[in-house]
C-alpha positions in Angstrom: -49.2 3.7 -2.1 -47.1 1.9 -4.7 -45.6 5.1 -6.1 -44.8 6.5 -2.7 -42.9 3.3 -1.8 -40.9 3.5 -5.0 -39.9 7.1 -4.3 -38.9 6.4 -0.7 -36.9 3.4 -1.8 -35.0 5.4 -4.4 -34.1 8.1 -1.9 -33.0 5.6 0.8 -31.0 3.4 -1.6 -29.0 6.4 -2.7 -28.0 7.2 0.8 -27.3 3.6 1.7 -25.1 3.2 -1.4 -23.3 6.5 -0.6 -22.5 5.2 3.0 -21.4 1.8 1.8 -19.2 3.1 -1.0 -17.8 5.7 1.4 -16.8 3.0 3.9 -15.1 1.0 1.1 -13.2 4.1 0.0 -12.0 4.7 3.6 -10.9 1.1 3.8 -8.9 1.4 0.6 -7.3 4.6 1.8 -6.2 2.9 5.0 -4.7 0.0 3.1 -2.8 2.3 0.7 -1.5 4.4 3.6 -0.3 1.3 5.4 1.5 0.1 2.2 3.1 3.5 1.8 4.3 3.5 5.4 5.6 0.0 5.0 7.5 0.9 1.8 9.1 3.9 3.6 10.2 1.7 6.5 11.7 -0.9 4.1 13.5 1.9 2.2 15.0 3.2 5.4 16.0 -0.2 6.6 17.6 -0.9 3.2 19.6 2.4 3.3 20.7 1.6 6.9 21.8 -1.9 6.0 23.8 -0.5 3.1 25.7 1.8 5.6 24.2 5.0 4.2 23.5 8.0 6.5 22.2 11.5 5.8 25.2 12.9 7.6 27.9 10.9 5.7 28.5 9.9 2.2 25.7 8.1 0.4 26.0 4.4 -0.1 27.2 3.3 -3.5 24.8 1.5 -5.9 26.7 -1.7 -5.5 26.4 -1.7 -1.7 22.7 -1.0 -1.9 22.2 -3.8 -4.4 24.2 -6.2 -2.3 22.0 -5.3 0.7 18.7 -5.9 -1.1 19.8 -8.8 -3.4 18.4 -11.5 -1.0 15.0 -9.7 -1.0 15.1 -9.4 -4.8 15.7 -13.1 -5.2 12.3 -13.9 -3.8 9.2 -12.8 -5.8 5.6 -12.5 -4.7 4.4 -14.8 -2.0 7.8 -16.4 -1.5 8.1 -17.7 -5.1 11.7 -17.9 -6.3 12.7 -15.6 -9.2 14.4 -17.2 -12.2 17.8 -15.7 -12.8 
């Protein structure tokens, strides 16, 4: 009986690990997709705030920089960047 239990355990643990790691992978995919969507939205908002439109002339680099300068001044988790 001891050998049979070892074989059954090895077969079951493989399937359990596959399911757990698959669930983790799906979660990571969802997080990355959310980050990509958020970055896209932020890019569009930045372009709009710099008065850029697909139909008109593109915004100059200076106007885009001036639009995002307040956001660049803060680093991760609200820390102030040293200029």
